[in-house]
C-alpha positions as protocol buffer text, in pm:
chain_id: "A"
residue {
  index: 1
  type: UNK
  ca { x: -2914 y: 1468 z: 1231 }
}
residue {
  index: 2
  type: UNK
  ca { x: -2753 y: 1306 z: 921 }
}
residue {
  index: 3
  type: UNK
  ca { x: -2802 y: 1502 z: 619 }
}
residue {
  index: 4
  type: UNK
  ca { x: -2725 y: 1396 z: 214 }
}
residue {
  index: 5
  type: UNK
  ca { x: -2612 y: 1622 z: -26 }
}
residue {
  index: 6
  type: UNK
  ca { x: -2499 y: 1565 z: -392 }
}
residue {
  index: 7
  type: UNK
  ca { x: -2145 y: 1546 z: -495 }
}
residue {
  index: 8
  type: UNK
  ca { x: -2155 y: 1888 z: -657 }
}
residue {
  index: 9
  type: UNK
  ca { x: -2323 y: 2030 z: -376 }
}
residue {
  index: 10
  type: UNK
  ca { x: -2128 y: 2311 z: -231 }
}
residue {
  index: 11
  type: UNK
  ca { x: -2295 y: 2295 z: 144 }
}
residue {
  index: 12
  type: UNK
  ca { x: -2026 y: 2044 z: 269 }
}
residue {
  index: 13
  type: UNK
  ca { x: -1750 y: 2247 z: 123 }
}
residue {
  index: 14
  type: UNK
  ca { x: -1891 y: 2533 z: 386 }
}
residue {
  index: 15
  type: UNK
  ca { x: -1839 y: 2272 z: 670 }
}
residue {
  index: 16
  type: UNK
  ca { x: -1498 y: 2179 z: 563 }
}
residue {
  index: 17
  type: UNK
  ca { x: -1546 y: 1867 z: 345 }
}
residue {
  index: 18
  type: UNK
  ca { x: -1402 y: 1937 z: 44 }
}
residue {
  index: 19
  type: UNK
  ca { x: -1388 y: 1572 z: -78 }
}
residue {
  index: 20
  type: UNK
  ca { x: -1695 y: 1506 z: -237 }
}
residue {
  index: 21
  type: UNK
  ca { x: -1656 y: 1809 z: -464 }
}
residue {
  index: 22
  type: UNK
  ca { x: -1295 y: 1697 z: -522 }
}
residue {
  index: 23
  type: UNK
  ca { x: -1409 y: 1351 z: -612 }
}
residue {
  index: 24
  type: UNK
  ca { x: -1683 y: 1482 z: -842 }
}
residue {
  index: 25
  type: UNK
  ca { x: -1454 y: 1736 z: -1062 }
}
residue {
  index: 26
  type: UNK
  ca { x: -1214 y: 1487 z: -1093 }
}
residue {
  index: 27
  type: UNK
  ca { x: -1459 y: 1205 z: -1199 }
}
residue {
  index: 28
  type: UNK
  ca { x: -1572 y: 1467 z: -1452 }
}
residue {
  index: 29
  type: UNK
  ca { x: -1201 y: 1542 z: -1583 }
}
residue {
  index: 30
  type: UNK
  ca { x: -1149 y: 1180 z: -1585 }
}
residue {
  index: 31
  type: UNK
  ca { x: -1431 y: 1082 z: -1800 }
}
residue {
  index: 32
  type: UNK
  ca { x: -1325 y: 1352 z: -2062 }
}
residue {
  index: 33
  type: UNK
  ca { x: -962 y: 1211 z: -2053 }
}
residue {
  index: 34
  type: UNK
  ca { x: -1100 y: 877 z: -2122 }
}
residue {
  index: 35
  type: UNK
  ca { x: -1305 y: 1033 z: -2423 }
}
residue {
  index: 36
  type: UNK
  ca { x: -991 y: 1220 z: -2530 }
}
residue {
  index: 37
  type: UNK
  ca { x: -813 y: 859 z: -2513 }
}
residue {
  index: 38
  type: UNK
  ca { x: -1030 y: 718 z: -2769 }
}
residue {
  index: 39
  type: UNK
  ca { x: -909 y: 968 z: -3015 }
}
residue {
  index: 40
  type: UNK
  ca { x: -553 y: 796 z: -3001 }
}
residue {
  index: 41
  type: UNK
  ca { x: -410 y: 1046 z: -2751 }
}
residue {
  index: 42
  type: UNK
  ca { x: -214 y: 921 z: -2462 }
}
residue {
  index: 43
  type: UNK
  ca { x: -394 y: 991 z: -2145 }
}
residue {
  index: 44
  type: UNK
  ca { x: -341 y: 667 z: -1964 }
}
residue {
  index: 45
  type: UNK
  ca { x: -113 y: 773 z: -1670 }
}
residue {
  index: 46
  type: UNK
  ca { x: -284 y: 1098 z: -1597 }
}
residue {
  index: 47
  type: UNK
  ca { x: -605 y: 901 z: -1555 }
}
residue {
  index: 48
  type: UNK
  ca { x: -444 y: 645 z: -1330 }
}
residue {
  index: 49
  type: UNK
  ca { x: -321 y: 922 z: -1094 }
}
residue {
  index: 50
  type: UNK
  ca { x: -673 y: 1088 z: -1098 }
}
residue {
  index: 51
  type: UNK
  ca { x: -880 y: 765 z: -1013 }
}
residue {
  index: 52
  type: UNK
  ca { x: -609 y: 708 z: -739 }
}
residue {
  index: 53
  type: UNK
  ca { x: -657 y: 1056 z: -615 }
}
residue {
  index: 54
  type: UNK
  ca { x: -1057 y: 993 z: -630 }
}
residue {
  index: 55
  type: UNK
  ca { x: -1028 y: 643 z: -432 }
}
residue {
  index: 56
  type: UNK
  ca { x: -817 y: 852 z: -160 }
}
residue {
  index: 57
  type: UNK
  ca { x: -1042 y: 1110 z: -149 }
}
residue {
  index: 58
  type: UNK
  ca { x: -1341 y: 874 z: -104 }
}
residue {
  index: 59
  type: UNK
  ca { x: -1173 y: 707 z: 198 }
}
residue {
  index: 60
  type: UNK
  ca { x: -1038 y: 1008 z: 374 }
}
residue {
  index: 61
  type: UNK
  ca { x: -1429 y: 1148 z: 355 }
}
residue {
  index: 62
  type: UNK
  ca { x: -1510 y: 811 z: 514 }
}
residue {
  index: 63
  type: UNK
  ca { x: -1267 y: 828 z: 771 }
}
residue {
  index: 64
  type: UNK
  ca { x: -1250 y: 1192 z: 879 }
}
residue {
  index: 65
  type: UNK
  ca { x: -1627 y: 1251 z: 854 }
}
residue {
  index: 66
  type: UNK
  ca { x: -1769 y: 921 z: 917 }
}
residue {
  index: 67
  type: UNK
  ca { x: -1994 y: 972 z: 631 }
}
residue {
  index: 68
  type: UNK
  ca { x: -2042 y: 647 z: 435 }
}
residue {
  index: 69
  type: UNK
  ca { x: -2319 y: 599 z: 219 }
}
residue {
  index: 70
  type: UNK
  ca { x: -2456 y: 368 z: -83 }
}
residue {
  index: 71
  type: UNK
  ca { x: -2403 y: 633 z: -328 }
}
residue {
  index: 72
  type: UNK
  ca { x: -2047 y: 673 z: -185 }
}
residue {
  index: 73
  type: UNK
  ca { x: -1966 y: 303 z: -201 }
}
residue {
  index: 74
  type: UNK
  ca { x: -2114 y: 268 z: -560 }
}
residue {
  index: 75
  type: UNK
  ca { x: -1888 y: 583 z: -641 }
}
residue {
  index: 76
  type: UNK
  ca { x: -1580 y: 409 z: -483 }
}
residue {
  index: 77
  type: UNK
  ca { x: -1635 y: 81 z: -636 }
}
residue {
  index: 78
  type: UNK
  ca { x: -1688 y: 228 z: -998 }
}
residue {
  index: 79
  type: UNK
  ca { x: -1346 y: 431 z: -960 }
}
residue {
  index: 80
  type: UNK
  ca { x: -1170 y: 92 z: -866 }
}
residue {
  index: 81
  type: UNK
  ca { x: -1315 y: -76 z: -1157 }
}
residue {
  index: 82
  type: UNK
  ca { x: -1211 y: 189 z: -1404 }
}
residue {
  index: 83
  type: UNK
  ca { x: -861 y: 161 z: -1257 }
}
residue {
  index: 84
  type: UNK
  ca { x: -856 y: -180 z: -1274 }
}
residue {
  index: 85
  type: UNK
  ca { x: -953 y: -141 z: -1640 }
}
residue {
  index: 86
  type: UNK
  ca { x: -677 y: 111 z: -1708 }
}
residue {
  index: 87
  type: UNK
  ca { x: -403 y: -144 z: -1564 }
}
residue {
  index: 88
  type: UNK
  ca { x: -532 y: -445 z: -1752 }
}
residue {
  index: 89
  type: UNK
  ca { x: -560 y: -199 z: -2106 }
}
residue {
  index: 90
  type: UNK
  ca { x: -158 y: -84 z: -1998 }
}
residue {
  index: 91
  type: UNK
  ca { x: -48 y: -439 z: -1967 }
}
residue {
  index: 92
  type: UNK
  ca { x: -232 y: -554 z: -2306 }
}
residue {
  index: 93
  type: UNK
  ca { x: -32 y: -258 z: -2503 }
}
residue {
  index: 94
  type: UNK
  ca { x: 268 y: -322 z: -2335 }
}
residue {
  index: 95
  type: UNK
  ca { x: 347 y: -1 z: -2209 }
}
């Protein structure tokens, strides 16, 4: 029987699946860092590292728990898009 839960739900954690909650909390931290970056605070490297951790977390979720869903794919694609945009911004600024 397949059941789907929110990324912020603690039910998967009870089954030993920490990856959705890790992805959710890191995504919130990434958004806060990107908002802080708009105020000219240098957060580029931290955001890139957290995005890589989120992408790896999604991949491990799919590989270890075989739980691929449309929402999970969309979340991962959005993380990849933000990572690519961060790389372009970093290249544009010459860092």
